[in-house]
N, C-alpha and C positions, 0 to 999 in steps of 0.2 A: 367846641369842635367834636364831631363824632369820632368813635374809635376807629372806624374804617378809614376816615380821612387821615387820622394820625398815622395809621399803619401804612397807608398808601404813600404819604409824604416821606416816612422813614425809609421804606423800601425803595421809593423812587430815588432818594439820595444815594442809597447803596448801589442801585443799578447804574446811576451816572458814573460812580467811581469804577464799577466793573466795566462799563463801556470804555472808559479811558484806558484801563489796563488792557482790555481786549484790542483796542485800536493800536496801542503800542506794540502788542504781540503780532497783530496782522501786518503792521508796517515792517516789523523786523523780519517776518517770514517772507514778505514780498521782496524785501531788499536782498535776502539770501537765496531766493528761488532760482534766480538766473545762475548764481554760482553753483548751486546744487545741480542744476540741469547740466551745466558745463562739465562738472566733475563726473556725473553719471555717464555722460556721453564719452568722456575720456576713458572711463573704466570699461565701457562696452567695447570701445575700440581696442583697448589693451587685451581684453579677453578674446576678441576675434582674431587679433594678430597672433596670440598664442595658439589658437586653433589652426591657423594657417601654417604656423611653424611645426606644430605637432603632426598635422596631416601630411606635410611634405616629408617629415622625418619617417613616418610610418610607411610612406611610399618608397623611400630609399631603402628602409629595412626589408620591405617586401621584395625589392629588386635584388638585394643581397641573397635572400633566400632562393630567389629564382635562379641566380647564377650558380648556387651550390647544388640545387636540385630542380632543374627546369620542369615545369608542369603547367597545364592549362589553368589550374586553380590559382597558382601563384601569379601567372600572367594576368588573369582577371583581377586579382587582388591589387596589383600595381595600378592597373587602369582605373579601378574604382577609387583608390586612394587619390590619384591625381585629379579625378573628376570632383571628389569631395573638396580638395584643396582649391580648385577653381571656383566652386560654389562659395567657399568661405571668402575668397577674394571679392566675388560679386557682392556678398553681404557687407564686407568692409567698405566697398565703394558706395553703398547706400547710406553710410553715416556721414555726418558733417565733418569732413576732414579739412585740415589746413591744405594750402596749395602745395606745399612741399610733400606732405604725406600723400595727397591725392596723386601727385605725379609718380611717387615711388610705387604706390599700390597699383596704379594703372599699368606699370611695367611688369607686374607679376605674371600676367597672363602670357606675355611673350616668353618669360623664363620657363614657365610650366610647359608651354607648348614645345619649347626647345628640348626640354627633358623628355617629354612624351615622344617626340619624333626620334630622339636618340634611342629611346627604349624600343620603339618599333623596329629600328634598324638592327639593334642588338639582337632582338628576337629572331629576325631574318637570318643574321649571321650565325646565331646559335643553332638554328634549324639546319643550316648548311653544314655546320661542324658535326652535328649528330648524324646527318645522313652519310658524311664521309667516313666517320668512325664506325658506325653500325653497318653501313652497306659495303665498305671496302676494307678498312683496316682489320676490323674484328672478323671478317670473313676470310680474307687472304692469309692472315697469320696462321691459323690452324691448318689451312689448306697447304701452305708451303711446308709446314712441319710434316704433314702426311706425305708430301712428295719426297721429302728427304728420306723418310723411312722406307718408301717404296724402292729407292735406288740403292739403299744401304747394302742389301744382299748381293745385288749385281756387282757393286764395286768391290765388296769383300771377296767374292769368288773369282774376280778377274786376275788376282795375283799381283796387281799394281799397288805396291806399298805407298808410293807417293799419292796416288789417287785416294787411297784410304785415309791418309793423313790430311789431304786437302778437304775430303768430305767431313772429317771431324771439325776442321777449322770452319767450314761452311755452316755446320750445325750451330757452332758457338756464335758465329757472327750473326746468323739470322735470329737466334735467341736474344742476343744483345741488341739487335735492331728493334725487335718487338718490345724489349724492356725499355730501351731509350725512348721509343715512341710513347709508351705509357707514362714515363717520367715527364716528357714534354706536355702531354695532355693534362697532367696534374699540376705542374708548376709553371708551364708556359715559358720556360727559360730558353734563351738562345743556345746555351751550352748543350742542353739536352737535345735540341734539334740538330746541332752540328754533329754531336756524337752519333745520332741515329743516321745521319747522312753518310758519315764515315763508314759505319758498319754496312750500310747498303752498298757503297762502292766496293768494299772488300768482298762482299757476298757475290756481287756481279762478276768480279774477276775470278773468284773461286769456281763459280758455276762454269765459266768459260774454260778454265783449266781442266776440270773433270770431264767436260764434254769433249775436249780435244783428245783426251786419252781413252775415251770410252769406245768399245767395240760392240756393245750390246745395243741393237736398234731400240728396244723397249726403253732402256735406260736413257738413250739419247733423246727419245721423244719426251720422256719425263723431265729431263733437264731443260728442253726447250720450253715446256709449260712453266717450269719453275722460273726460268729467266723472264718470261712474259709476266708472270705473277709478281716477280720481284720489281720489275719496271713499273707495273701498275701501283704496287704498294708504295714505291718511292715517290711517284707522282702524287699519290693521295696524301703522303706526308707533307709534301710541298704545298698542296692546296689547303690542307688543314692549318699549316703554319700561317699562310697568308690570311685565312679567315679569322684565326684567333688574334693575330696582330691587329687586323682592322677592327675587330670587336673591342679589344682592350684599349686601342687608341681612341675609339669612339666613347668608351666609358670614361677614360681619364680626361680627355680634352673637351668633351661636350657635357655628358651627364653629371660628372662630379663637379665641373665648373658651375653648371647651372644650379645644381643643388646647393653648393656652398654660397653662391651669389644670393639666392633667395633667402637662405638661412641668415646670412649676415645682414641683409637689408631689413628683414623682419625684426631681427634683434635690435638694430639701430632705431627702427620705428617704435619698438616697445620702450627703449630708453628715452626717446623724445616725449612719448606720452607720459612716462613716469615723472619726468621733470615738470611737465605741465601739472600733473596731479600734486607734486610736492609743493608747487606754488599756490594752487587753489586751496589745498587743505588748511594751511595755517591762516589764510585770509578768512575762510569760512568760520574757523574756530574763534578768531578774534571777534568777528561780528556777532557770533552767538553769545560769547561771554558778555559783550556790551549789552545785548538785548536782555540777558538774564539779570544784570545789575539794575537796569531801568525797570524791568518787570517786578523785581523784588521790592524796589523803593515804592513804586505805585501800589503794590499789594499791601505793604505796611501802612501807608497812608489810608488806603481804603478800609483796612481792618480797624484802624483807630476811629475813623468817622462812623463806621457801622456800629461799633461798640457804644459810642457816645449817643447816637440816635436811638439805639435799642434801649439804653438805660432811661433816657428821657421819656420815651413812649411807654415803657413798662411801668414807670413810676406814676405817670398820669392815669394809667388804667388800673393798676393793682390797688392803689390807696382807697378809692371809693368802693371797689369790689370787696375789699377787706371789711369795710364798715357794714356793707349789706350782708356779708357772710356772718358777722357777729350778731346782727339782728335776727337772721335765720336760725342761728343756734339758740337764741333766747326763746324764739317761738317753738323750737323743737323741745325745749325744757318746759313747755306749757305756760310760759310767761306771756300771756296774750295781751298784756298792757304795754308791751315794748313798743317804742316809737321806731318808725321805719325811716332811715336817712336817705337823702338823694331823690326825693319825690319831685323836687323842683328842677332836676337836671333835664336838658333837652336831648342828650345823647342816649346811647344804648344803656348807660348806667341808670337813667331815669326810668326807662322801660323795665329794667330788672327790679327797681325799687317798687314800681307800681304792681308788678307781678307778685312780689313778696307780700305787699299789702293785701292783695286778693287772697293769698294763702292764709293770712291772719284772720280775715273775715270768715273764711270757710271753716277755720278751726273753731271759731266761736260758735258757729251753727252746729258743728259736729258735737260740741260739748253739750248743747241743749238736747240734741237727739239721743245722745248716750244715756241721759237720765231717764228718758221714756223707755228705752230699750231695756234698762235694768229691771223695771217692774215686770215687763213681759217675760224676761228670762227667768224670774222666780216661778211664774206659773208653768213655764215649759219644764223647769226642773222638777216640779211636783208631778206633772203628767208623766215625765220620763221615768220617775221613781215607781209610779203605779204600773206603768207598762212593763218595767223590768220585773216587778213582782209577779205579774201574770205570765210573762215569758219564762221566768225561772221555774214556776210551777208546771208549765207545759213541758219544759225540758225534762223535769223530773217525772213526767207521765200523768200529772194532774191537770185535766182540762176543765175543771169545775170553777176555777177562780175567775172573777170579773172585776172591771173598774166601775166602782159605784159613786165616786165623787163627781160633783158638777162644778164647772168653771164659768166665769162671767164672759168668756170669749167663745162665740159660736164655733169658730174653727177648731178650737181645742176640744169642745164637747163632741163635735161630730167625729173627730179623730178617735176619741175614747170609745164611742159607740161602734165604730168600724173594727177596732181591735177586739171588742167583745164578740161581734158577729164572726170574725175570723176564727177565734178560739172555739166557738160553738160548732162551726162547720167542720173543723178538723176533728173535734171530739166525736161527732156522729159518724164520719167516714172511718176512723180508726176502730170504733167499737164494732161496726158491721164487719170490717175486715177481720178482726180478732175472732168473731163468732165462726166465720167460715174456716179459718186456719185451725181453730180448736177441733171442729168436726173432722178436718183432714188428718189431724194428729191421732184421732181415734179410729181411723180407717174408713170413715164415711166420705165417699166421693160424690154423694148426691146433693150436698148443700151448695148454695150460691149466694152472692151479695144481692140484697133486695133494696128497693128505694130508688129515688131520683137524685143524681149528683151532677155537679158541673165541674168543668176544668180538670184538674189533676185527679180528683176523686172519681170523676166519670171515667177517665182512662184507667184508673186503678180497678174500678168495678168491672170494666170490660176485660182487663187482663186477668183478674182473678177468676172470673167465670169461665173464660176460655181455657185457663190452665186446668181447672177442675174437669172440664169436658175432655180435654186432651188426656188427662190422667185416666179417666174412665175408659176411653178408647184404647189407651196403651195397655191397661191391665187386661182388657178383653183379648187384645192381640197377643200379649205375652202368654196367656193361658193356652190359646190356640197353638202358638209356636211350641210350647212345652209338650203338648200332646203329640205334635208332629215329630219333634226331636226324639221322643220316647219310642214312637213306632219305628223311626229310621234306625235308632241304635240297635233294636232287636234284629233288624235285617242285616246290619253291618256285622253283628256278632256271628250270625249264622254263616255269612259269606266268608268271614275271616277263618272260621273253623274249616270250611271246605278248601280254601286256598292253602292253609297250613298242611293239610294232608297231601295235596298235589305237589307242593314244594318239596316235601320230604321224598316223594317218589322220584322227582326229577334229580334231586341231589344224589340219590343212589345210582341212577343211570349215568350221570356225569362222572362219578368216581370210577365206575367200570371202564368208561371210555378213556379216562386219563391213564389207567393202568396199561391198556392196550397200546396207547400212543408211546408210552415210555419204553415198552419193549421194541417197537419199530424204530424209535430214535437210537437205541443202543446198537441195533443191527446196522443202521445207516452210518453211524459214527465209526463202527469198525471198518466198513467199506471205505470210508473217507480216509482213514489212517493208512490203509493199504495203498490207496491211490496216491497219497502223498509220498509214501516210501518209494513207489515206482517212479514218481516225478523226480525225487532226489537222485535216484540211480541214473536216470536218463540225463539229468543235469550234470552229474559227474562225468558221464561219457562225453557229453558235449564239451565240457571244460578240457578233458584230456585231448579231444580232437583239436580244439583251439590251440592248446599248448604245442601239439605236434606240428600244426600248421605254422606256429611261430618259429619253431626250431628249423623247419624247412625254409622259412623266409630268411632266417639268419644265415643258413647254409648258402642260400642263393646270393645273399649280400656278400658273404665271404668270397664265393667264387667270382663274383663281379669285381671285388677289390683285387683279387689275384690277377684277373684279366687286365685291370687297369694298371696294376704294378708291372705286368709284362709289357704293356704299351709304353710305360715310362722308361723301363729298362731299354726297350728298343730305341726310344728317342735318345737315351744316353749313349747307346752304341753308335747311333748315327753321328752324335757329336764327336765321339772318339774317332770314328771313321773320317770325319771332316778334319779333325785335328791331325790325324795321320797323313791325310792328303796335303794339308798345309805344311806339315813338317817335311814331307817328301819334296814339296815345291821349294821350300826354303833351302833344303839340302842341295837340290839341283842348282839353285841360284848360287849357293855357296861354292859348289864345285866349279861353276862357270867363272866366278870371281877368282877362285884359287888358280884355275888354269891361266887366267889373265895375269896373275901375279908371278907365274913362272916357278922358279925353284923355291922362292920364299913361301909359296902357297902350297907346296906339296903336302906338308903335314896337315895343313888345314883341309886339303882335298880328301885325305884319308879319313879324317874325322867326319867330314861331310858324307862320305860314302857309307860309313858305319851308321850315321844317323839316318840316312836314306833307307838302308836295309832294315834298321830297327822300325822305321815308320811303316815299311812294307809288311813286316811281320805283324805289327800292331793292326794294320788294316785287315790282314788275313784272319787274325784271331777274332777281330771284331765281327768279320763277316760270318765266321763259324758260330760265334755266340748268337748273332742275330738269327741264324738259321734255327738254332736250338730254341731260342725264345719264341720264334714264329710257330714251331711245332708245339711248344708248351701252350701257347695261346690257343691253338686249335683244340688241344685236349681239354683245356679249361673251358672253352666254349661248349664242347660236348658235355662236360660235367654240369655246366650251368643248365643246358637243355634238359638233362636227366633229372636234376634237382627240381627244375620247374615242373616237369611232368609229375614228379612225386608230390610236389606242393598242390598241383591241380587235383590229383587223386584224393589227397587229404581234405582239400576244400570241398570236394563232392561228398566225402564221408561226413564232414562237418555239417553240410547242408541237410543231409538225410537225418542225422542225429538231431539237429535243431527241429526238423519237422516232427520227428517222433516225440521230442520233448514237449513241443507245443500241444500235440494231441493228448499226451499223458497229463499235462498241466490242465488242459480243458476238462478231462475226465475228473481230475482231482477237484477242480473248481466246482464242477456240476455236483459232485458228491457232497462237497462242503456246503453248497447252497441248499441241497436237499436236507442235509442235517440241520442247517440253520432254520429252514422252513418248518421242519417237524418240531424243532424246539420251540419255535414261536407258536405253532398250533397247540402243542402240549401246554405252553404257558397260558394260551387263551382259554383252553379247557379248564385248567386249574383256576383261572380267574372266574370263569363261569360257575365252577363249583363253589368258590368262595361267595360269589354274589348270590347263588341260590341259598346257601346257608344263611347269609345275611337277610335275604328276603324272608326266610322261615322265621328268623328271630323277629323281624319287623312285623310279620303277621301276628305272632304271639303278642307283641306289644300293642298292636292295633286292637286285638280282642280284649286285652286288659283295659285299654283306653275306652273302648265301647261300653264295657261294664261300668266304668267310672262315670261315663257320660249319662248313663241311665240313672245312676244314683243322684247325680247333680240335678237332672231334670225333675225327679220326684221332689227334691228339696225345693226347687224353684216353684213348683205347683203349690207346695205347702205355704210358701211365703205369699203368693198371690191370693190365696184363699181368704186372707184376713181383711181384704179390701171389699167394701160394699159399693156396688156400681148400679143398683136399681132401686127405685123409690116406691114401687107398687106394694100391695099387700102381701104378695108372694116373694118378696125380696129374699135372696139367698146369698150366702158367701160361698166362695169356691171351696169345694172339699179337696182334701189332699189326696 
């Protein structure tokens, strides 16, 4: 049997075992697939139920925020959350639910719609509440307080003590009414609402009492407005109470019930799904464990069978291959008489044995050819030795050595002749090149390589001849350039001498100009200093005027404060006058009451009379003081006017001084700029003087350099003179 057939048979058996194992695994997976699908479906339903519960909770939290701080953003947030919850319910209904779960989930839409409708009604009621609070309560509260302040003076001056007391109670009750209303708006309690109503009723009665005793038409009109506002305020409180109660009832009986109902239903659905998962999980685990045991057993059997088959096949292949490998090793050791085993096999082993036998026959042929090659190698070695001798001599500069020995091989004799021809050609080219280079070393540029050459030596001949011609032309051009440089150097030397004399004259003129500019600069600097001193004096005058203006301003402020104090004293006198009037009124009332009391009230009547006279004297004194204060205020106003006129005059003086200071400062600035400009001009002249002196020094250096250039040119002409560039009978070298 062939090796391929054995391998196919062995691996086929292993594949059968693997197929059995794979079939068992596929069967196990198919049996568990339905359970896994059911478990995944249950998990998706649980997750979606959690999203429904979470979205509804977010909607309820958003509604709580809306109640605390109503806004369009929070209203939209609640609506969006409810829409998201309904979308999750639709997703839940798309799953494969049990009949019980499907019935429960189908009812979620109605619960959510109930919650949403309740929310819309709450928003409407909340809007009504805000309109009542902002449009009525918050407007009428401050307005009623203002009405009370408006009638306070009228009631106080009426002399009706009971009306004054009733007015104070009215202020207290209206304040308590507003406070109770705010408490009700905060906590929505019935007690706060009842307290507010109680204070409203009291306030209504007190307004009626004050109105009945009032004799001032303006005060009566104000009390009528106050009564109307109070009635409107009380009606608004009642309306707000009804709106808030309706809103709170809707929240507690509709929205909270719907929210709790949905939350409990979803929670129960999640518990049912969890029970289903708790049943499916252990069943799937048990089935998987059984599949693992079966798969492990089949895998162990398959591994054993595969190992046995592999051992049998490997032994049937490696044994004959080992014998053939041993024979190949013997052939490698040059044991060509070794027998080749396995030539009679019909498998790949037989083919390998026949191939090794071919290697054996080829080795025998190679042994015979090697003997012939050995003799040829001896001749090659002798030829290489002779070639090495000729090459070593050529490397040492001796091109006269040749190969004289003859060999019995035409190829070797022809190769020796070619080497001799090569050495002879190199000898001729190098000799001619040496002759031309020797002439160049002696200064003779007229020589060139002669003869006919090929290849590299032809290129060498061309390059050497062109180099000699270029050198001849170069030497002729160098001589001409040296003559031209020598003539130019003489001209530069003469020009440098002329320039040096002109530069010295210019330097002397610049020095005189610099001295004159320094004198002008000193004069301008003195003028600048005097202008600056004048500017300082004007600045001091301006500062003094500003200080005087400040003093006048302070005096004006002081007079104004005195005038204000006089007004305040007048107000105090008015208060004293009013107190005296009230005291006189009380004393009059006391006298009336004493008269009613008869004998028992005589002593009290005397005291009341004394108090009345004292009040009249106080009123007279207050009137006199008020007259004096009025006269003082007039005098103070006159003083304020005079001080203001003085301040205006000082302000005009200050303005003029500022103008003068500006002009003097401009003069000082212009003088300073002139001084700076002259200093810059003087500096520029000094720099020109320095540059002129430097130019003179450079001219002297240029003259010295020109003389040096002439010397170098003469030396160059002497060097060029030693080269020969013409080959005729009148050939000359360049003279120095």
